N, C-alpha and C positions, 0 to 999 in steps of 0.2 A: 678273188674279189677285188674290184677296183679299189686301190688305196684311197681314192678321193671320196669313195662312198662306203668304205668299210667304217661302220659306225657302232661301236660298243653302245648299248642302250643308255647307260647311265651319263656318259659324256655327251651323247646326242641330245638327251633331255636338258642337260645343265647348259650346254653352249648353244643349242639350237643349229642354225645354219653355220655358225662359226666353228662347228666341229668338222666342216669340210675343208679340206686343205686348199682346193681349187677356188672356193668362194672366198676364202680369207686372202688369197693372192689377189683376187679380183677386187676384193674390198680395199685392201690396202693400197693398190695401184690407182683406183679411182679416187679414193680419199686424198692421197697426195696430190694427184693431178687436179682434183677439184679445188684444193687450196690454191694451187697456182692460177687456175682459171679465175678464181674469186679475187686474187690479188691483181690480175690483169684487168678485170672489170672496173677496178678503180684506178690503177696505174696508167692504163692506156689513155683515158680521157684526161687524167692529171698531166700526163706528159704533153698532151696536145694543148691543154690550157697554160701550163707553166712554160714550156720550151717553146711552143709555137704560137702562144697567145691566141688560141682558137675561140671562137665565140660558140654560143649554144647550137647554131645551126651546123657548125663543123663537127662538134661532138656527136650531134644527132647523125650526121653523115657516117662518121666512123662506126658508130653503134649499128647503124643500118647495114654497112658493109659486112659486118660479122654475120648477119642473119639472112642477108640477100641470096646466098647460095642455096638455101632451102627452096627458094622459088625457081632458081635456075636449074638446079640438077637433083632436087630432092626425090622427084618421082622415079627417074631413071636409076638412082642409087638404090632405091628400095627393091627394084627388081634385080638389080646386080648383086646386092647382098643375098638375096635368096639363092643365088646361082653359086656362090664362092664361099671359101673358108672365112668365117668371121674374124678369128684372131689374127690372121696374117694382115687382113686389111686394117685392123686396129693398130697394129705394130707400126705399119707405115704412116698412119695418120699421126701417131705420137711423134715420130722422128721429123715429119715435115713441120709440124707446129713448133717443135723446139727450134728448128733451124730458122723459121720465120721470125719468131720472137726475138732471138739473139741478134738479128740484124738491126732491130730498132736501137739498142744501147750502143752497139757498134757505130752506126751512123751518127748518133748524137754525140758521141765521144770524139768523132772525126770532124764534127760540125757540118755534116752533110744530110742531116735528117730534114725531111720535107713532109708537108702534109700528104701529097700523093703517096709517099713511101708508106706512111702509116695506114692509108686507105687499102693499099695493096696487101699489106701484111694482115689487116683485118679480113680481107677477102680470102686470103690463103688459109688462115686459121678457121675462118668460118666453113670453107669447103671441106677441110679435114674434119671438122666437127660434124658435118652432115654425115659423111661417110662413117665416122666412128660411132656416133650416137645411134644411128640406124642399126648398124651391126651390133652394138652393145646391148640394145633391147632384145634382140634375139638371142644373143650369147648368154645372157643371164638365164634363159630357160634351159639352154644346154648345160651350163655349169651345174645348176640345180636339178637337172634331169626331170624338169616339169613340176617338181614338188616344192612346197613350202615358198611359193612365189611371193605371197603376201608378206611374210616374214623376211624374205631376202630384200624385197623392195623396200621395206620399211628400214631395214638396216642401211641399205645404200642411200635412201633418202635422208636418213638421220645423220650419216656422216657428211652427206653433201650439205645439209642444213648447217652443221657445225663448221665447215670450212667457209660457208657464206658468213658466219659470224666472225671467224678468225681472220679471213682474207681481207676485208676492207681495213680492219684495224692494223693488220701487219702492212698492208700497202701504205696507209697513211703514215706510219712510223717510219718505214723505209724511205718514203718520199721526203719526210721532214728531216731525217738524219743524212741520207745519201743522195737524194734526188729521185724523181719520179721514175727515170728510166732504169735505175738500178733494180727496181722491183720486178721488172720484166725478166731479168735474168733468173730470179727465183722460179718463175713460171716455167722457163725452158728446162731447168733442172727437173722439176716435177713430171714433165712429160717423159723425160728419160727414165725416171723411177717407174712410172706407169708401163713403159715398154718392157723393162726387166721383169716386172711382176707378170705381165701377160705372157712373156716368153717362158715362164717357169710353170705355167698352167699345164697339166697333164691330160685334162679330159679330152677324149676323141669327139670330134664333130661328126655327125651322121653323114652318110654319103647322099649325094643328090640323086633324086629320081631321074632316070633317063628320059622319061617322057616330058619332064619339066624342063630339061635342058634343051629340047627341040622347040619348045615355045618361043616365039618371037618376044623381043623385049617390049614392044608395043603392046602385045596381047597381055602380057604379064602385068604391065602397068594398069591397063584397063580393068583387069580382074580386081586388082587391089581398089581402084576408084569405085567399081560397083559395089564391092563388099561394104565399103564405108557408107557410100552415098544411099544405099538401099536399107541400111540396118537401122532400126528405130532406137537403138541405145547408142551406137557409135556416131550417129549424125548429130544428134544434139550435143554430145560431148565435145565433138570436133568444132561445132559452131560456137559453143561457150568458150572453148580454148582459144579460138581466133580472136573473138571479141576481148576477152579479158587480157590476152597477151598484148594486143595493140594499146590498150589502156594502160597496163602495167609499164610497158616500155616507153610510152609517151611520157609518163612522169619520171621514170628512171633516167631517161635522156637529159632531163633538166635538173635532177635533184643535186648533183654534184656542183654545178655552177650555182644553183639556187642557194645551197649551204655556204658556199664560199663567198659569193658576191653579193647576195641579198641578205642572208643571215650574219654573214661576217666572220665565218669560222676559218681556222687555218686547216691545212690538209690533214694533219694528224687528228684534230678534234672531228672533222668531217668523217674520216674513216672510222673512228671509234663509234660515232653516232650510227653510221650505217651498219656497223657490226652489231650494235646493241639492238637495233631494229630487226636485223636478220635472225636474231635468236628465236623468234617465233617459228622458224623453219624447224629448229631442233624439237621444240615442244610439240609441233604438229606431228613430227616423225615418231615421237614417243606416244602420242595420243592415237595415231591412226588405227592400230590394231584393237585397242580398247574401244574406240568409238564404233568401229564396224561390228564388233561383238555385241556392244550394248544396244545399238540402234539399228544395225544392219547396214551393209555397204552402200545401198541406195539412199536410205533415209538419213544415214549419218552424213554422207556427201552433202546432201541438200541442207540440212540443219546447220552445218558449219558454214556453208557458203553464205547462207542468209544471215548468220550472226556475225561473220567476221568481214565481209566485204565493205559495209558502210564505214568502217573505221579508217578507211583510206582517207576520208575527208578531214581527218585531224592534221594530216601532214602539211597542207597549205597554210595552216595557222601558225607554223613554227616561227618562234622568235628567239633572240639570244637570252641566255639564262635559263630560268625555269622553264621558258617555253620550248626548249629542246625536247622535253618530255613528250610533247605532243607528237613530234616526228617519230620518236622511238616508239611510242605506244601504238601509233597507227600502223607503222611498219611491222612492229611485232605481231599484232592481231591478224592483219592481212597475211603475214607469212604463216601463221597456223593454218589458215584455211587453204592457201595455195599448197603447202606441203602435203596435207592429208589428201587433197584432190590429186596430187601427182601420184601418190602411193596407190590409191584406190583405182584410178583410171588406169595406170600402167599395169597393175596386177590384173585387172578385169581384162584388158587387151590380151595379155599373155596367156590367160586361161580360156578365153572366149573364142580366139581366132585359131583357125587350122595352123598347125606348125609351119607347113610348107608355104604358107602365105603371110607369116607374121611379119617378115621384112618388109613386104609391100604395104600391109596394113598400117604398120608404124610409120613407114615413109609417108604414105598418104595423109595420115593424121598430122604428122609434123610438118609436111609441106604447107598444110592449110593453117595449122596453129602457129607455126613459126613465119609463114609467109606475111603475116600481118605485123610482125614485130619491125621490119624495116619502115613500114608505113607509120607505126606508131612512133618509132625513134625520130624520124624525119618530121612528123607532125608536131611532136613535142619540142624538138629543136627550134623549128621555124616560129612556133607559137611563143617560145621563150624570148625570141628576139623581136617578135612583132608586137606582143602585148605585155611583156614582162615576165620574169621568172615565176613570181608568185601566182600571177593570173594563169600562166600556162599549167602550174601544178593544180590549181582549182579545177581547170577544164578536164584534165586527164584523170585526176582522181574521182571526179564527178562521174566519169564513165565507168569507173571500177565498181562503184557502189551498187548499182542495180543489175549487174551481170548474172547474179545467181538466178534471176527470173528465167533465163534461158533454160537452165536445168529444171526449174519448178514446172515449167510448161511441157516437159518431156513425159514419156511414160514412166520413168522411174519414180515420179511422185506418188504412184499408186502401189509401190512395191517396197518391201523391207530390204530385200537383197538383190543385188545385180545377178542375172543368170550366169550359168556356168557352160552354156552351149558352145560348141566348137566349130559348127558349120552352118551353111546357109539353110539346110533343111530344119535344124533345130531352132535357128533363129526365127524362121517364118512360121513354124509350128507354134511358137509362143506369141506371134503377133496376130 
C-alpha cells in the first residue's frame, strides 16, 4: 500500500486530507510560499514608492508586469504542463523566483536599483508563477488521487487566506523596521522552503499517453480553448473571473498609494489595515464547504457573490481614524466572496474536466481571467494619477459591485449544484 494513501480509518476521519503525508508537504510548502508572496505583494510597491519615489502609474506598471506573462505564455504553458512532470517544473519555478527576488535587495544595497530592474524581476516572477500555478492545479488532483478535492482545495485556500492576512502586516512591520527591500529576502527564503517540501513528496505522477505526445502543441492549445468556450458552465465562470479580476486589480493597484498619500497612513499601519481586510479570505475558506452543503455549489456561489460584492463600495469612503473601519469591512466582506468562489470554481474544474486536459483547461481559464489583470492594474494606476486616488478607487470598486450578475445570467441560476461531468459528451448531454 502506498504510504501516502495508507489511511487507518480513525485518523483519516479525524484529520481529513491532512492524514495524507504528501498533501501535508504540499500544504506546508504552499502556505510558506504564499506568505512570502503576500509579503512581496506589499513590499514590491512599497520599495518602488519609498526607494524609487514611483507614482501610481509606476506601481500599476509593476503590478501589470507580474500578470502580463499569462497573456504572453499562458496557453502554451497549459499544453506543455499536460506533457511533462508537474513537480519538476514547480521546483524550477521556485528556484528561479527566489533568485530573482534576491536581486532586488542586493541592487538596493549597492545603490544600483532602478525601475526597469524591478519591472524585469516582476516579469520573471510572473512567468515562473504562470508555469507553477498551471502545474499546481493539476498536481493537487494527483496528490489527492482525484478524491476529496473540495476539502483539499478548501484547506489550501484557507491557508492562502491566512497568509494574505499575515503577509501585508509582516511586510509593513519589516518595511517600518528594516526598510521595504528587506521584506523581499523573506519571500526568497519561502520559495526555497517550498522547493524542499516539493522535493520530499513521494507520489508518482501517471505516465503520459503516447498518442497525446504526438499531438502538436497548437492542436492541444486549440482543444483547451474549445472545451472552455463551448461549455455552458465554464464559459460564464471565465467571463466573470476576467471582469472581476480587472476590477479588483484596478483598485488594488491604487490602494497602497491611496492609504499612504491620501488617507495619511504610515507603511506599518497600511500593511496592518490590508491584513485585517484580507481576513475575509480566511472566513470564506472556512465557510466554503458549509455553504455548498447547505445551499449547493451553484446556488451558494451565486448567493455569496450577490451578498458580498457591493461591499467593495465602502473602501473609497475610507478616512483616518474610525473611518479606517470602512476599508477593513469592505475588503473583509469582498474577501469572503472571492475566497468561496476560488474554492468552488477550482474544485469544479478539477472534477468536471478530463484529467488529460486539465492543464490546458486551467491554463485557458487562467489566461482569460489573469489576462485582464494587467489591464486593470494599468487602468487603476493611470486613473489614480489622472483623477486622484480616491476617485480611482470609486471607479474600480464601482465595477466590482455588479459583477455577480454575469453568474446570475448563466445556467447555474436554475440549479442547486454544479454538475460532475468529466467530458464533452456528458457536458452536452446536460445542455
